[in-house]
C-alpha positions as semicolon CSV with decimal commas, in nm:
position;residue;x (nm);y (nm);z (nm)
1;X;1,958;1,559;-5,698
2;X;2,172;1,467;-5,394
3;X;2,535;1,381;-5,480
4;X;2,632;1,018;-5,428
5;X;2,905;1,106;-5,181
6;X;2,641;1,227;-4,932
7;X;2,455;0,895;-4,919
8;X;2,673;0,734;-4,648
9;X;2,623;1,042;-4,431
10;X;2,243;1,029;-4,473
11;X;2,240;0,656;-4,406
12;X;2,432;0,710;-4,082
13;X;2,182;0,974;-3,968
14;X;1,889;0,745;-4,047
15;X;2,050;0,459;-3,854
16;X;2,110;0,686;-3,558
17;X;1,748;0,801;-3,558
18;X;1,628;0,441;-3,561
19;X;1,861;0,356;-3,275
20;X;1,730;0,632;-3,048
21;X;1,363;0,613;-3,142
22;X;1,266;0,379;-2,853
23;X;1,427;0,621;-2,608
24;X;1,251;0,913;-2,770
25;X;0,920;0,728;-2,737
26;X;0,997;0,640;-2,376
27;X;1,062;1,003;-2,287
28;X;0,706;1,092;-2,394
29;X;0,548;0,797;-2,218
30;X;0,261;0,762;-2,162
31;X;0,091;0,961;-2,435
32;X;-0,225;0,746;-2,459
33;X;-0,427;0,488;-2,268
34;X;-0,234;0,200;-2,108
35;X;-0,392;-0,144;-2,064
36;X;-0,314;-0,356;-1,760
37;X;-0,418;-0,715;-1,835
38;X;-0,515;-0,947;-1,550
39;X;-0,539;-1,321;-1,612
40;X;-0,799;-1,375;-1,339
41;X;-1,165;-1,275;-1,290
42;X;-1,260;-0,942;-1,130
43;X;-1,279;-0,926;-0,751
44;X;-0,986;-1,150;-0,663
45;X;-0,707;-1,005;-0,451
46;X;-0,470;-0,982;-0,747
47;X;-0,735;-0,794;-0,949
48;X;-0,796;-0,550;-0,665
49;X;-0,419;-0,491;-0,637
50;X;-0,405;-0,418;-1,010
51;X;-0,685;-0,163;-0,982
52;X;-0,513;0,012;-0,691
53;X;-0,197;0,044;-0,900
54;X;-0,387;0,155;-1,211
55;X;-0,552;0,436;-1,015
56;X;-0,218;0,542;-0,868
57;X;-0,038;0,542;-1,205
58;X;-0,321;0,734;-1,368
59;X;-0,302;1,007;-1,106
60;X;0,077;1,027;-1,116
61;X;0,136;1,003;-1,491
62;X;-0,169;1,189;-1,621
63;X;-0,295;0,921;-1,859
64;X;-0,568;0,660;-1,839
65;X;-0,467;0,317;-1,709
66;X;-0,743;0,059;-1,757
67;X;-0,761;-0,292;-1,612
68;X;-0,872;-0,560;-1,856
69;X;-0,957;-0,906;-1,721
70;X;-0,864;-1,194;-1,952
71;X;-0,909;-1,508;-1,742
72;X;-0,848;-1,853;-1,883
73;X;-0,606;-2,146;-1,887
74;X;-0,451;-2,061;-1,549
75;X;-0,365;-1,707;-1,668
76;X;-0,194;-1,839;-1,983
77;X;-0,444;-1,662;-2,211
78;X;-0,349;-1,321;-2,071
79;X;0,023;-1,401;-2,061
80;X;0,041;-1,515;-2,423
81;X;-0,157;-1,211;-2,538
82;X;0,075;-0,965;-2,364
83;X;0,393;-1,152;-2,462
84;X;0,294;-1,105;-2,827
85;X;0,194;-0,739;-2,793
86;X;0,417;-0,449;-2,906
87;X;0,695;-0,377;-2,657
88;X;0,597;-0,012;-2,619
89;X;0,466;-0,002;-2,261
90;X;0,100;0,033;-2,356
91;X;0,005;-0,329;-2,282
92;X;0,115;-0,450;-1,938
93;X;0,053;-0,775;-1,751
94;X;-0,021;-0,837;-1,386
95;X;0,203;-1,132;-1,302
96;X;0,224;-1,373;-1,011
97;X;0,389;-1,692;-0,896
98;X;0,136;-1,879;-1,112
99;X;0,328;-1,760;-1,416
100;X;0,655;-1,923;-1,310
101;X;0,469;-2,245;-1,223
102;X;0,307;-2,241;-1,568
103;X;0,646;-2,223;-1,741
104;X;0,714;-2,584;-1,641
105;X;0,358;-2,711;-1,617
106;X;0,238;-2,590;-1,959
107;X;0,551;-2,483;-2,144
108;X;0,358;-2,238;-2,362
109;X;0,543;-1,920;-2,262
110;X;0,907;-1,901;-2,154
111;X;0,808;-1,649;-1,892
112;X;1,154;-1,536;-1,781
113;X;1,247;-1,459;-2,144
114;X;0,921;-1,329;-2,290
115;X;0,803;-1,099;-2,010
116;X;1,009;-0,811;-1,873
117;X;0,955;-0,775;-1,496
118;X;0,874;-0,419;-1,390
119;X;0,787;-0,414;-1,020
120;X;0,646;-0,629;-0,745
121;X;0,326;-0,539;-0,559
122;X;0,320;-0,771;-0,261
123;X;0,407;-1,104;-0,109
124;X;0,133;-1,366;-0,118
125;X;0,074;-1,608;0,166
126;X;-0,062;-1,959;0,153
127;X;-0,171;-2,113;0,477
128;X;-0,168;-2,479;0,578
129;X;-0,516;-2,550;0,714
130;X;-0,670;-2,864;0,860
131;X;-1,027;-2,962;0,920
132;X;-1,119;-2,937;1,287
133;X;-1,176;-3,313;1,289
134;X;-0,805;-3,375;1,225
135;X;-0,642;-3,423;1,569
136;X;-0,335;-3,204;1,517
137;X;-0,239;-2,856;1,629
138;X;0,111;-2,815;1,486
139;X;0,308;-2,904;1,174
140;X;0,510;-3,172;1,361
141;X;0,179;-3,322;1,480
142;X;0,058;-3,337;1,118
143;X;0,379;-3,499;0,995
144;X;0,366;-3,760;1,271
145;X;0,000;-3,842;1,200
146;X;0,059;-3,869;0,825
147;X;0,360;-4,099;0,874
148;X;0,178;-4,318;1,126
149;X;-0,086;-4,408;0,868
150;X;0,045;-4,330;0,515
151;X;-0,219;-4,238;0,260
152;X;-0,502;-4,201;0,513
153;X;-0,503;-3,820;0,519
154;X;-0,647;-3,644;0,215
155;X;-0,515;-3,314;0,081
156;X;-0,717;-3,074;-0,131
157;X;-0,592;-2,781;-0,339
158;X;-0,746;-2,481;-0,520
159;X;-0,660;-2,648;-0,854
160;X;-0,401;-2,850;-1,044
161;X;-0,079;-2,651;-1,069
162;X;-0,205;-2,370;-0,846
163;X;0,026;-2,207;-0,593
164;X;-0,154;-2,396;-0,317
165;X;-0,116;-2,728;-0,499
166;X;0,261;-2,700;-0,554
167;X;0,307;-2,570;-0,196
168;X;0,144;-2,890;-0,072
169;X;0,349;-3,109;-0,303
170;X;0,669;-2,940;-0,184
171;X;0,561;-3,013;0,174
172;X;0,516;-3,380;0,086
173;X;0,850;-3,386;-0,097
174;X;1,044;-3,231;0,191
175;X;0,878;-3,425;0,475
176;X;0,829;-3,763;0,309
177;X;0,462;-3,781;0,405
178;X;0,199;-3,940;0,183
179;X;-0,128;-3,748;0,163
180;X;-0,365;-3,831;-0,119
181;X;-0,518;-3,561;-0,338
182;X;-0,892;-3,567;-0,274
183;X;-1,201;-3,352;-0,286
184;X;-1,261;-3,431;0,082
185;X;-1,080;-3,160;0,270
186;X;-0,878;-3,276;0,569
187;X;-0,562;-3,081;0,481
188;X;-0,538;-2,788;0,241
189;X;-0,283;-2,530;0,134
190;X;-0,498;-2,230;0,051
191;X;-0,443;-1,864;-0,026
192;X;-0,463;-1,665;0,295
193;X;-0,732;-1,419;0,174
194;X;-0,962;-1,715;0,098
195;X;-0,908;-1,871;0,441
196;X;-0,873;-1,583;0,682
197;X;-1,239;-1,543;0,779
198;X;-1,283;-1,920;0,827
199;X;-0,971;-1,925;1,045
200;X;-1,095;-1,634;1,253
201;X;-1,439;-1,797;1,285
202;X;-1,278;-2,119;1,407
203;X;-1,431;-2,335;1,132
204;X;-1,085;-2,452;1,023
205;X;-0,751;-2,466;1,202
206;X;-0,442;-2,292;1,063
207;X;-0,117;-2,473;1,139
208;X;0,137;-2,263;0,950
209;X;0,201;-2,020;0,665
210;X;0,424;-2,102;0,370
211;X;0,664;-1,803;0,327
212;X;0,985;-1,750;0,523
213;X;0,822;-1,490;0,750
214;X;0,505;-1,490;0,954
215;X;0,200;-1,310;0,823
216;X;0,120;-0,968;0,971
217;X;-0,249;-1,064;0,982
218;X;-0,182;-1,397;1,160
219;X;0,130;-1,320;1,365
220;X;0,075;-1,609;1,606
221;X;0,074;-1,870;1,329
222;X;0,426;-2,007;1,266
223;X;0,590;-2,062;0,930
224;X;0,634;-2,415;0,796
225;X;1,007;-2,343;0,784
226;X;1,012;-2,323;1,163
227;X;0,940;-2,698;1,168
228;X;1,066;-2,804;0,824
229;X;1,408;-2,638;0,770
230;X;1,452;-2,501;0,420
231;X;1,082;-2,490;0,335
232;X;0,998;-2,157;0,170
233;X;0,678;-2,115;-0,026
234;X;0,439;-1,831;-0,075
235;X;0,350;-1,627;-0,377
236;X;0,387;-1,275;-0,505
237;X;0,226;-1,036;-0,750
238;X;0,362;-0,761;-0,967
239;X;0,366;-0,598;-1,307
240;X;0,540;-0,702;-1,628
241;X;0,558;-0,602;-1,993
242;X;0,655;-0,765;-2,322
243;X;1,026;-0,841;-2,348
244;X;1,233;-0,560;-2,506
245;X;1,014;-0,288;-2,358
246;X;1,246;0,016;-2,330
247;X;1,428;0,025;-1,998
248;X;1,327;0,389;-1,953
249;X;0,960;0,285;-1,942
250;X;1,033;-0,008;-1,711
251;X;1,232;0,214;-1,474
252;X;0,965;0,487;-1,474
253;X;0,690;0,240;-1,385
254;X;0,910;0,075;-1,123
255;X;0,971;0,409;-0,950
256;X;0,603;0,497;-0,952
257;X;0,488;0,158;-0,821
258;X;0,748;0,164;-0,544
259;X;0,623;0,511;-0,454
260;X;0,273;0,365;-0,431
261;X;0,395;0,085;-0,204
262;X;0,551;0,344;0,028
263;X;0,218;0,526;0,056
264;X;0,052;0,432;0,391
265;X;-0,296;0,410;0,237
266;X;-0,189;0,176;-0,047
267;X;0,025;-0,028;0,192
268;X;-0,270;-0,069;0,427
269;X;-0,505;-0,175;0,146
270;X;-0,263;-0,441;0,026
271;X;-0,205;-0,573;0,378
272;X;-0,581;-0,600;0,427
273;X;-0,582;-0,825;0,119
274;X;-0,328;-1,049;0,293
275;X;-0,046;-0,923;0,072
276;X;0,229;-0,731;0,257
277;X;0,412;-0,495;0,024
278;X;0,719;-0,620;-0,157
279;X;0,952;-0,363;-0,318
280;X;1,209;-0,472;-0,575
281;X;1,407;-0,329;-0,863
282;X;1,348;-0,484;-1,208
283;X;1,679;-0,674;-1,172
284;X;1,582;-0,811;-0,830
285;X;1,241;-0,909;-0,963
286;X;1,403;-1,094;-1,256
287;X;1,626;-1,283;-1,012
288;X;1,320;-1,384;-0,808
289;X;1,145;-1,513;-1,121
290;X;1,445;-1,721;-1,227
291;X;1,488;-1,869;-0,879
292;X;1,122;-1,954;-0,838
293;X;1,098;-2,105;-1,186
294;X;1,375;-2,346;-1,086
295;X;1,222;-2,419;-0,743
296;X;0,875;-2,505;-0,872
297;X;1,012;-2,698;-1,169
298;X;1,175;-2,940;-0,922
299;X;0,849;-2,984;-0,732
300;X;0,638;-3,031;-1,045
301;X;0,875;-3,293;-1,181
302;X;0,906;-3,473;-0,847
303;X;0,528;-3,488;-0,801
304;X;0,468;-3,566;-1,171
305;X;0,204;-3,292;-1,192
306;X;0,029;-3,274;-1,528
307;X;-0,214;-3,010;-1,657
308;X;-0,583;-3,089;-1,631
């Protein structure tokens, strides 16, 4: 029988072991298969990026990394599943600007609080396209035409609450133009990978890209910000984990993904997908998420966007 006076000592040891156990687990990570969940169907640019990273991590860390597609509800199905998974680093989530849009649009997951950002993959570009029948060649031309006959031009989007939709609504908010949402495509903010071949073939006309910098694959196409000061759109993709995932695991994955982004072959593959590499620390990534959540919340409220 253990004397009573030893109990406090044993309790202190037990408490200490509990306190360090996440670190101990992190030091042996990964010791089994890791799932990377993607909230979109296979074959999309974000899915291909995820598979590139899974292959890299598997080679570098010596464990299997599998990509699991869980599309549905604008990626909310995948996000909710991962947010409620154990915070042990074995269930990860491919995240994008859609997630920060969904925070305001759906309100189901407080993304900035429930998902720990790990690392960014690349910067996503939307492009402002017009049908060849629309008699404009520049953003100022488009603004002038739209203001000359309010409501005549129709604007399409990839879907309610999509990155392309809110990019278009921010354009309307900042320029004061009135373009009606319609299935007839005269003006559209689309993801660059979806538009690039049509642009190159001349079947549609690209006026501008949405981020602050020009696209490496369309260097002659200006940014919207060159004509509309302060306009900054665009998307991004990266990797996240359930909140409270040990920082040692987050930092390890961040280092490995940044190493992948520095690899010329990986960098080239991502750029071919229309997604120039974007390297950030977990803290920088968190700051980006907070800032973009606030930006798109203003647009969604201004445009009174509601889920389908």
